[in-house]
N, C-alpha and C positions, 0 to 999 in steps of 0.2 A: 539330449538332442536325438530325434528320431532317425534311425538308419533305414533307408529304403533299398530293398533288394528285390530282384525279379528272378524267379526260377522258371525256365521254359522246359516243359516236359514234352518231349518229342517222340511220337510214335515212329517206329522204323518204316522204311520203304517196302515196296513189294518184294516178296520172296519167290525164288524159283522153286516151284512145288508141282512138278508135272504129275505126281501121283495123287494130288488133291487130297492129302490127308491132313488131319489136325496135328501139326508138328509140335506144338507146345514147347517143351524144354529139350526136345531131341537135338543132338548135335548135327552139324554139317548141313544146315539149312541157311543158304546164303542169299543175298540180294540178287534179284534178276537184273538184267541190263536196265530195265525201266526203273527198278527200285534204286539203282545207283544214281540215275538221273534225278529221282525224287529227293535223295539225300543231298545232292548238289543244289537243288532248288531251295531246300530248307536252309542250307548254308548261305546261299545268296540273300535270302530273306533276313537273315540275322547279321549280315556283314557289317551293318552300321550300328549294331548294338554294342554294349559294353560287356562283352563276354569275357570272363576271366577264369572260368572253370567248366570243364566238359567231363561228364561221367556217364557211363553206359552200363546196361545189363550185360552180363558175361556172354550172352548168346551171340553167335556170329552176326546175325542180321542187325542187331543193335550196335555192335562194335563197328560194323561197316558203315552204318548210317552216321555214326559219330565222326568218321574219318575226315570228310570235307569240312566240317565245322571246326574241328581241332586244327586242321591245316590253315583255315582262314585266319585263325587267331594265334597260330604258332604255339599251341598248347598240347600237352600230353593228355591222353584219354585215361581217366581214372575208371576203375570198375567197382561197381557196388552190386552185390548179389541181391540186395533188397529190391532192385529194379527189375528182377527177372520175371518172365512170364509165369502165370499162375499154374499150379499143378492141376492135372485133369485126367480123370479115369480113361477118357477116350483118346488120349495121346497115341499117335501112331495109327489111328483108325480113320476110315472115311466116315464122315458124319453128314454127307449130303442127304437131302430129303429124297426119299424114294429108293436109294440104293446104298445107304450107309449103315453103320452100326446101330443107329436108332431104330431100324426096322426089325432088329433081332430081339425076340422076347427075352432072351437071357440077359440082356442089358437093361431091361426096363426097371428093375428094382433099384438100379443106381440113380434113376431119375426121380425117386420118391419125394425128395425134399428140395424144391427150387429156391428156398429162402436161405439156407446155410451157405452153399448148396451141397447136396449129398454126393455129387459126381466130381468134386474137386476141392481145392483149397478154399477155406472159409472166406467169404467176402470181407469180414472184419479183420482177419489176419492180413489179407492183401492190403487193405486200406491202411492199417497201422504200420506195416513195414514200408509201404510207399511213402507215407507221410514222414516217417523217420529218415528215409533216404533224401527226400526233398529238403527237410530241415538241415541235414548234413551238408547238402549242396549250398543252401543259403548261407550257412556259416562259412563255408569255403570261399564264397564269392561276396561276402558281406560288403554292402555298399555298392555292389556292381551287379552283374547278371551271370547266371549259370545255365547250362543246358544239361538235362537228364534224358537219356534215350532209353525208352522202355517199350511197352507193348499195350495193345488196345484195352484189354480187360483191366489190367492193373491201373492204367491211366484213368479210365472211366470210373472205376471204383473209388480211386483217390478223389476225383472231382466230386462225386456224390457225397463222400465222407466229409470233405471240407465244406460243402454246401448244406450239410446236415440233412440230407435226404436219405430215405431208406436205400440200403445197398443192393438189394435184389431188384432186378429190372429186366426189361425186354431188350435182349441183345440187338434187335433190329433198330432200336431207337438210340443207340449210342452215338454221340457226337464226338467221333475220334477217328477221322479218316487217315489213310496212309500218309505218313510224313507230315501229319498235322501237329500244330503247336498248341498246347494247353498251358498258358502262362499264369503263374501264381505271383501276384504282387504282394510283397511283405512290407510292413512297417515294423521294424525290429523283428520279433519272432511271430507276429500276428499276420495272417492272410487278410488283406484288405480289398482284394479284387482278383477276378479271374478273367482272362481274355482267351479267345480261341481264334485260330486262323489256319488256313489251309494253303500254304505257299506252293504246294505241288498239285493243286486241284486240276490243272490242265493236263497233268500226266496221269492222275488218278482216273480221269475220264477214259483213258486208254487201257486201264488195268483190268485184266481178267480176274484178279484177286478181289478187287472192289466189287465187281459185278456178281461174283459168286459168294461173297462174304466169307472167304476162307482165311483171310489174313488174321494174324494174332499180334 
């Protein structure tokens, strides 16, 4: 008999980042007030689902996004390091067009290979660790539904990997908004469908992070 399971991969909400840096895996980057509202909106969207497992990246913004969902279902938040943000050479630097690290010639060598890419964790490594994390969540919630809270680039890379598309891509074309849900539907261990929704879209419209594409 086929077992149907859904794993919802949720991007965290808006982060308080007044310095407008690429924060990556740096500690102490928390949700903004608006980001907390986004997390609550995601929890409300999932309230009638059959969620039995909640797991998050170890970074604060992901853990904080998981809190209202875990509260909704009276679950503990598990942590999986495989859901963490991708490593990036430019972490801690400003990367804004015109005034960031990308304008400094000493950084240009790092940009030599957009396919691997040369400036950070390999897309294939990201995809494989994310898929392993999602499969672990599927097993934990077998026959029910799970939520994995992660970050934009890992989620988008995972989706392209599952859809058998090339992993390098134009970041401006990612379909992975703040507090969005990319939901993987499984029959046994096989992905049979992917759904996408933006339960916090009304809040994202107010977000400075979304407008400047600084979120991760």
